[in-house]
C-alpha positions in Angstrom: 56.0 -48.7 -14.6 56.6 -45.7 -12.4 57.2 -43.5 -15.4 53.9 -44.7 -17.0 52.0 -43.9 -13.8 53.7 -40.5 -13.5 52.8 -39.8 -17.1 49.2 -40.8 -16.5 49.0 -38.5 -13.5 50.4 -35.6 -15.4 48.0 -36.3 -18.3 45.1 -36.5 -15.9 46.1 -33.2 -14.2 46.5 -31.4 -17.5 43.1 -32.8 -18.7 41.4 -31.6 -15.5 43.1 -28.2 -15.7 41.9 -27.8 -19.3 38.3 -28.6 -18.2 38.4 -26.0 -15.4 37.7 -22.2 -15.6 40.4 -19.8 -14.7 40.1 -16.3 -13.2 43.1 -14.0 -13.3 43.3 -11.2 -10.8 44.9 -7.8 -11.2 47.7 -8.7 -8.8 48.6 -11.7 -11.0 47.0 -14.4 -8.8 44.9 -17.1 -10.5 41.9 -19.1 -9.3 41.1 -22.4 -11.0 37.6 -24.0 -10.6 34.1 -23.4 -11.9 32.7 -20.0 -12.4 29.2 -19.9 -10.9 27.9 -16.3 -11.1 28.7 -12.6 -10.8 26.5 -9.6 -10.1 29.2 -7.1 -11.2 30.1 -6.6 -7.6 31.5 -10.1 -6.7 32.4 -13.2 -8.7 31.7 -16.6 -7.2 34.1 -19.4 -8.1 33.7 -22.9 -6.9 37.1 -24.4 -6.3 38.1 -28.0 -5.6 40.0 -27.4 -2.4 39.0 -24.0 -1.1 35.2 -24.4 -1.7 33.3 -21.4 -2.9 35.3 -18.2 -3.2 33.9 -14.7 -3.7 36.2 -12.4 -5.5 35.7 -8.6 -6.0 34.6 -8.0 -9.6 36.9 -5.0 -9.8 39.9 -7.2 -9.0 39.2 -9.5 -11.9 41.4 -8.8 -15.0 40.7 -11.9 -17.0 38.5 -15.0 -17.4 39.0 -18.2 -19.3 36.1 -20.6 -19.2 35.8 -24.2 -20.3 32.0 -24.1 -19.9 29.5 -21.8 -21.6 28.7 -18.6 -19.6 25.8 -16.2 -19.9 26.9 -12.6 -20.0 24.1 -10.1 -19.4 25.0 -6.7 -20.9 23.9 -3.1 -20.0 21.9 -2.8 -23.2 19.7 -5.8 -22.2 21.4 -8.3 -24.5 22.7 -11.7 -23.3 25.6 -13.5 -25.0 26.3 -17.1 -24.4 29.5 -19.1 -25.0 32.9 -19.9 -23.7 34.9 -16.8 -22.6 38.5 -15.8 -23.1 40.1 -12.5 -22.3 42.0 -10.6 -25.0 43.3 -7.1 -24.7 41.0 -6.3 -21.7 37.9 -7.5 -23.5 35.8 -10.6 -23.0 35.8 -12.7 -26.2 32.7 -14.9 -26.2 32.7 -17.8 -28.6 28.9 -18.1 -29.4 27.3 -20.8 -31.4 25.0 -18.5 -33.3 27.2 -15.5 -34.4 30.7 -16.7 -33.7 33.1 -14.6 -31.6 31.6 -11.5 -29.9 33.6 -9.0 -27.8 32.3 -7.2 -24.7 34.2 -4.9 -22.4 34.1 -5.6 -18.7 32.4 -2.3 -18.0 29.2 -3.3 -19.9 28.9 -6.8 -18.3 26.1 -6.6 -15.6 26.0 -10.3 -14.7 27.7 -13.6 -15.4 26.0 -16.9 -14.9 26.7 -20.5 -15.6 24.0 -22.7 -17.1 22.5 -23.8 -13.8 22.4 -20.2 -12.5 20.9 -18.9 -15.7 18.1 -21.5 -15.5 17.4 -20.5 -11.9 17.3 -16.8 -13.0 15.0 -17.5 -15.9 12.7 -19.5 -13.7 12.6 -16.7 -11.2 11.8 -14.1 -14.0 9.1 -16.4 -15.3 7.7 -16.8 -11.8 7.6 -13.0 -11.4 5.8 -12.5 -14.7 3.3 -15.3 -14.1 3.2 -16.0 -10.3 1.0 -18.6 -8.7 -1.4 -17.5 -6.0 0.8 -19.5 -3.5 4.0 -17.6 -4.5 5.7 -14.7 -2.7 3.8 -14.7 0.6 5.4 -13.2 3.7 3.8 -12.5 7.1 4.1 -11.7 10.8 2.6 -12.8 14.0 2.5 -10.4 17.0 1.7 -11.8 20.5 1.2 -10.2 23.9 0.3 -11.7 27.2 0.0 -10.5 30.8 -1.1 -12.4 33.9 -1.5 -11.3 37.5 -2.2 -13.4 40.7 -2.9 -12.5 44.3 -6.0 -10.8 45.8 -7.2 -10.5 42.3 -6.4 -12.4 39.1 -6.4 -11.1 35.6 -5.3 -12.4 32.2 -5.0 -10.4 29.0 -4.0 -11.9 25.6 -3.5 -10.0 22.3 -2.6 -11.3 18.9 -2.1 -9.7 15.5 -1.4 -11.6 12.3 -0.8 -10.3 8.8 0.2 -12.0 5.6 0.9 -10.3 2.2 1.7 -11.5 -1.3 3.5 -8.8 -3.3 4.4 -8.8 -7.0 5.3 -6.1 -9.4 1.7 -5.8 -10.5 -0.5 -6.5 -7.5 -0.6 -7.0 -3.7 -2.9 -9.1 -1.5 -3.1 -8.5 2.2 -4.9 -10.4 4.9 -4.9 -9.4 8.6 -6.5 -10.2 12.0 -6.4 -8.6 15.4 -7.6 -10.3 18.6 -7.7 -9.1 22.2 -9.2 -11.0 25.2 -9.1 -10.1 28.8 -10.8 -11.5 32.0 -10.4 -10.9 35.7 -11.3 -12.6 38.9 -12.1 -10.4 41.9 -13.7 -11.7 45.2 -14.7 -14.9 43.5 -16.4 -13.2 40.6 -15.0 -13.9 37.1 -15.8 -11.3 34.4 -14.6 -10.7 30.8 -13.3 -7.2 30.4 -12.4 -7.2 26.7 -13.2 -9.4 23.7 -12.6 -8.0 20.3 -11.8 -9.7 17.0 -11.0 -7.8 13.7 -9.9 -9.1 10.4 -10.0 -8.4 6.7 -8.6 -8.9 3.2 -7.5 -6.3 0.7 -6.3 -6.6 -2.9 -4.4 -3.8 -4.8 -3.8 -3.9 -8.6 -1.4 -1.5 -10.3 -2.8 0.1 -13.4 0.0 2.5 -13.9 3.5 3.4 -12.6 1.9 5.3 -9.7 -1.8 4.5 -9.8 -3.7 1.4 -8.5 -7.2 0.1 -7.9 -8.2 -1.7 -4.7 -11.0 -3.8 -3.2 -11.4 -4.9 0.4 -13.6 -6.5 3.0 -13.4 -5.8 6.8 -15.0 -7.9 9.5 -15.3 -7.1 13.2 -16.8 -8.5 16.4 -16.9 -6.5 19.6 -18.5 -8.1 22.7 -18.7 -4.9 24.7 -20.2 -2.8 22.0 -22.6 -5.7 21.5 -21.5 -5.8 17.9 -22.1 -9.3 16.6 -20.7 -8.5 13.2 -19.6 -5.5 11.1 -19.0 -6.5 7.5 -17.7 -3.8 5.1 -17.2 -4.3 1.3 -15.5 -1.5 -0.6 -13.0 -0.4 -3.2 -11.6 2.5 -5.1 -8.5 4.1 -6.6 -5.1 5.0 -5.1 -1.8 6.7 -5.8 1.7 5.8 -4.8 3.0 9.2 -3.6 6.3 7.5 -2.4 7.4 4.2 -3.7 11.0 3.3 -2.9 12.8 0.2 -1.5 12.6 1.4 2.1 9.6 3.7 2.1 6.0 3.7 0.7 3.3 6.3 1.1 -0.1 5.7 -0.6 -3.3 7.8 -0.6 -6.6 6.2 -1.7 -10.3 6.9 -2.0 -13.5 5.2 -3.0 -16.7 3.9 -1.5 -18.0 1.0 0.7 -21.1 -0.7 1.9 -21.3 -1.2 5.7 -23.5 -3.8 7.4 -23.7 -3.7 11.2 -25.5 -6.2 13.4 -25.9 -5.2 17.1 -27.4 -7.7 19.6 -30.0 -6.8 22.2 -28.7 -5.8 25.6 -29.6 -4.3 29.0 -28.5 -0.9 30.3 -28.5 -0.4 34.1 -28.8 3.1 35.4 -29.1 4.6 38.9 -32.5 5.7 40.1 -32.4 9.1 41.9 -35.5 8.2 43.9 -35.1 4.8 45.6 -36.4 2.3 45.9 -35.5 0.5 43.6 -31.9 1.6 43.5 -31.4 1.0 39.8 -33.4 0.9 36.6 -32.8 -1.7 33.9 -33.6 -0.8 30.3 -33.6 -3.3 27.5 -32.2 -2.1 24.2 -33.5 -4.1 21.2 -31.2 -5.5 18.6 -30.3 -3.2 15.7 -29.3 -3.9 12.1 -27.9 -1.0 10.1 -26.9 -0.9 6.4 -25.4 2.2 4.8 -23.2 3.5 2.1 -20.0 5.2 2.8 -17.2 7.1 1.2 -13.6 6.0 1.8 -10.6 8.3 2.2 -7.3 7.2 3.6 -3.5 6.8 3.6 -0.9 4.2 4.3 2.7 4.7 5.3 5.5 2.2 5.8 9.2 2.9 6.2 12.4 1.1 7.2 13.8 3.4 9.9 17.2 1.6 10.0 18.5 -1.9 9.4 16.5 -3.3 12.4 13.5 -1.1 12.9 10.4 -0.6 10.8 7.3 1.6 11.2 3.9 1.1 9.6 0.7 3.3 9.8 -2.7 3.3 8.2 -5.6 5.7 8.6 -9.1 5.3 7.0 -12.0 7.7 7.2 -15.6 6.6 6.3 -18.2 9.4 6.0 -21.7 7.9 6.0 -23.6 8.9 2.9 -26.8 7.2 3.9 -26.9 9.0 7.3 -25.1 12.2 6.7 -23.2 13.6 9.7 -22.2 10.2 11.0 -18.8 8.6 10.2 -16.3 5.8 11.1 -12.5 6.0 11.6 -9.9 3.4 11.7 -6.3 4.0 12.7 -3.5 1.5 13.1 0.2 2.0 13.8 3.0 -0.4 14.8 6.8 -0.3 15.2 9.0 -3.3 15.3 12.7 -3.9 16.0 14.4 -7.1 14.9 16.2 -9.2 17.4 16.9 -11.9 14.8 15.9 -12.3 11.2 12.7 -14.1 12.2 12.2 -12.6 15.7 11.4 -9.0 16.8 9.8 -6.9 19.5 6.7 -4.8 18.5 4.5 -2.1 19.9 1.1 -1.7 18.2 -1.8 0.7 18.7 -5.3 0.3 17.0 -8.3 2.6 17.3 -11.9 2.1 15.9 -14.4 5.0 16.3 -18.0 5.4 15.3 -20.2 8.5 15.9 -23.5 6.6 16.3 -22.9 3.7 18.8 -26.0 2.0 20.3 -27.7 3.7 23.2 -25.6 3.9 26.4 -22.4 2.6 24.7 -19.1 4.4 23.8 -18.2 4.8 20.2 -14.4 4.5 20.7 -12.5 1.2 21.1 -8.7 1.2 21.4 -6.1 -1.5 21.6 -2.5 -1.1 22.7 -0.2 -4.1 22.8 3.5 -5.0 22.9 5.3 -8.3 22.7 7.2 -10.6 20.4 6.9 -10.5 16.6 7.5 -13.6 14.5 8.1 -13.1 10.7 8.3 -15.4 7.7 9.1 -14.7 4.0 10.7 -11.5 2.6 9.6 -8.3 0.9 6.4 -7.3 2.6 7.3 -6.4 6.1 
């Protein structure tokens, strides 16, 4: 009875060993388990007792697989079948063409069936992405509050989301600042500005792209109820690397501005009365513009990123007037999803309504929350 049980255990062990993959290392050690994948840097093996083990690809001298493996070669081919190592070459027993040899040096990736399916799904997703795929984004917040003889509250927020693929890019953004103060029992709003927009870029060449955008803005203290800009044009990727991009672009836009009526109070040099109040009527302006600009983004180091955009809008309907937009921000990661940011934004117009300044600036610092990968 005992001998029969021992024989059954030995048979079971041998059967399980024959069903497992084996990896032989240059130092003679062997790993038994299931080969999952390799990227020609490390080989992932799932073992029964040690769990998942990563082995340096350079340390691997041989592979024997009981399962079909997908070997991606340098020339773009993929061969599929069980693998054995003979004379420092991988011998792949394929169903279609029989035995195929491949040297270790030409193997760029190794995947089991599950990993190959996941890889194929990802490639298909990249080729034909859905609109909901590949989004990443950030949320910047800043808050200050004072109490005592006077009270003040300032809140700023910036949000940005981007969907980036090999062929196109969609970006949506918004910036908000609000500030109020209470002095001697009188509450007043000292800042209230909302900006936002959407832009789409489509690559038409290795370096060239076309773009279209719309910008929206509300500025309470410029009495701007709405600025709506629609535009587009062509651009060129001057620098396009993993860590740094620098684009230049140009085109045209159509600007619609709606300014509300307001009152301007000025001092009277001959009292009484001590002041003069002048009512300025509401104004609607529509004009064509040219668009010239650049955008720069870089990864300074493993934790810090810097981004900057400048756009110049010469007015072609009212020559001599123009608008400028400038945005710059730097962020340092505290964790993968959390960072600290400093942002500066400037909007300038040469022809503000009577009695108002043409320049509005926003400086904020605070926490940055991020989600997704690739865009920021």
